[in-house]
N, C-alpha and C positions, 0 to 999 in steps of 0.2 A: 456490580457498578458498570454502567455503560459509558464507553468513551464516545462522546458525540462529535466525532470528527469524520469528515469525508474528504478523500483525496481525489486528485484529478488525473495524473498520469501514472507512470510506473509506481510511484510511491503514493498511492492513492487509495486507500480504502481503510479508513480507520474506525468505522462504526462497529466495534466488536466488543464482546462481553469480557469482563475482567473481574473475577469474583473470588480469587484465592485469598482467604483471610490471612494466611501467613505473610502475605506481602506487606501488610500494615505494621509488621513487627518493628520496623525501623522508625515509625512515626510516633512522636510523643503526643499525648492527649491534647496538649496545647495547640497542636496544629489542626485539630478537627475543624475549627471555624474557618481557617484559611483554606482548607481543602473543600469545604462546602462553598466558599466564595469562588474558588477556581472552577468548580463544577457549574455554578451558575453562570460564570463568564463564558464557559464553553457552550452552555445552552443558548447563550445570547450571541454566539459566534465571535466572541472577543478573545481570540486565541493568543495573541501576543500578551495581553494582560494576564490571562490564565497561566501562560508559561512563566511569567515573572513570579507569580505566586508559587508555582511548583518549584522553581529554583530557590525561592526563599525557604521553602520547607526542606529542600535537600541540603541547604547550608547547615541546618540543624540536625537533620536525619538523613545522612547520606546513603543509608542502606535500605531506604524505603523502596522496595522493588516496584510497587505499583506506580509511585510518583516518578521513579526513574524511567519507566516505560512510557508514561504519558508525556514527560518532558522530551524524550527521544522522538516520539511520534510527532509532537508539535514542531520540533526543530526540522524534521524531515519535510513536513508539510509547508511550513513557513519558508523554508529555503527555496522551495520550488517557485515561489512568487517573485523572487528577485531575478532580474535580467543579467546583472553583472555577476561574474564568476566569483569575485571575492566574497560577497555576501552569501552566495550560495554555499561556497566551501566552508565558511565559518559555521553556518547552521548545520551542514551535513557532518562536519567534524564533531560538533557537540552531540548531534543525534547518535553518532557511532559511540562516543564516549559514554553517554548515559546507557545506551543499549548494552554495551559490553559490561558495564558495572552490574546491571540487572542480570545479565546472562551468567556472570561469574557467581552471583548469589543463588540463582535458581536456574541452572542450565537445562533442566528438563521441562520447564513450564512453557506453555504456549506463547504467552505475551512477550517475554524476553526474547525468545527465538524469532517471533514476528518482528519485533522492534529491530533486531539485528538484521534480518533479511531486508527490511524496508530501508534501513540506513545504508546498507551495502548497495542496494539497488539504486538509491538516490546518488550515491557517490559514483556509481558506474556511468550514469548519464552525463557526468561532467569530466570523464576520464578519457585518456587516449585509447586507441583500439585494443592494445594488448591488456592494459589495466582494466578496461571495460569488460573484456571477456573473462579476465581473472575474477573480477567482482561477481559477474553473473554465475560463474561456477561456484563461488563461495556461498552465495545466497541460497542456492538450492538446498543445501544441507540444513540450513536454519528453517526454511519453509517446511521441509519434511518433518523436522523435529516438532515444529509448532502443531502440525496436523496430527502427528502421532500422539500428542498430549490432548488435543482438542479437535476432533474430526469435524466439528461444526464451526470452526473459526473462519468466518467469511473472508476476512482480510487476507488470510493465508491462502485460501483457495483462489482468490483473485490474483495474488502474486504468483502462485503456481501457474495459473493460466497465462499470465503475462510472460513468465519464464519459458513455458512451452512454445508460445508464439514467437518469441524472440529467437530461441534456439532453432526452431523449425524453419526460420526464414533468414538465416545467416547468408550473407553473400559468399562467393567462392573464396575470397581472401580470408574472411572470418572463419569459415569452415576449416580451411587449411591451418590457420593459426590455432584454432581450437584443438585440432588433432595433434599438431606438433607440440604445443606447450601444455595441453591439459588432457591428452589422451582421447579427446573427442567424446561428446555426449549427444551429438545432434541426432543420432539414430533413434534415441528414445523419445524425441520431441516431435510432435505432429500438431497440425492445426486442429485436428479432431480432439486431441487430448486437451488442447488449450480451451476449446469451446466447452468441453465437458467440465473442466475445472471452474470456469467462470459461471457456468450454469449453476454449479453448486454454491458458489459465492452468492448468487442472486437468490437461491432457495433459502439461504440462511440470513440474508439481509436484502430483502426485496425493495428497499427504498433508496438504494444507492445508485444514482444515475450513472456514475462512472463505470459501474460494472456493465450496464446495458450498452453503453457507448463502446466499450472495449469489445464486448461480445459481438456487437454488430459489425465492427471492423474485422473481426476474425471471420465471420460469415461472409463478409464482402471478399476477403482474400480467398476463401474457399469457393467463391462464386455461387454461394447458396443464397440467392436473392430473396426467396420466400422467407427463410428464417431471419435474414437480415432485416427485412421490412417488419416482420412480426415483433422482433426485438426492439426496434426503434419506436414502433407504435406503443409498445408497453412503456418505454422510457418517457414518452411524451405525456403519459397519464400521471406521472409522479408529482407530488407536491414539492416545490422548490423553495429554498430559503436563503441561499448565498449567491454571490456574484459568480462563483465558480460553477455552481449548479445551473444557473441561468445560461452561462456560456456553453456548458455541455448540452443543455437543452437546445440551444440554437444550432450547435453542430449536428445534433441528432436530427433536427428538422431538415437541415440542408442535405444530410446524407439520405434521409428518407425520400426527399424529392428526387434525388439522383437515382436511387434504386427503383423507385416507382416508374420513372421514365424509362429506365433500362428494361423493366419488366414488360412494358408496353411494346417494345421493339420486336 
């Protein structure tokens, strides 16, 4: 079953496969029609409505891991749209709760680990410096576990790339705090590893414009203008369906113009 979600920033890449039949054990047969309706709503990009149905199913079947993961991913995504911290935190808290429940039921499966990593990453973006670093350190183990179970999990490769990029570009204070409080992990993170990870995400899900935008920014940081331009040009050939994708396409176009001008100098 395909989760037809596409994220925009750190918590951004939800178009990944989810096919473990055991996950449906918690769902009663009477929920099948509701789940079909939710899938149709997702196909129509009506995510809030789909989330309501998933939570309705979970009220009756709280151990349905597939639905727990989908509800978690939707809360992470929807939370990013709010500007006020209160609504963000409410959605991120629910995302973490659902992901944790799914993880407790199937701790070795890719999707619960991915949902955990995404929820922790979302929380990190609204946390103070120390808690943010703590969350980034925590999410890495879940990303690794997801990829250990499914080496073609595009969303997890994207998160891994984002993690490498963040840790490779910590400022001095963040590097010091990382070393003091968490033993330091910056040495294993490089922009090159970040680019390689997101290239794999694109290989497994070539239609997610967020991956191209993030990869282009990594190449920009690496001062690899040619690769940055090539990535952006690929991004601008994609078919777009949502406001978020249109916004990312606009950003890609602006960055492309900037890089092309730089190349001429």
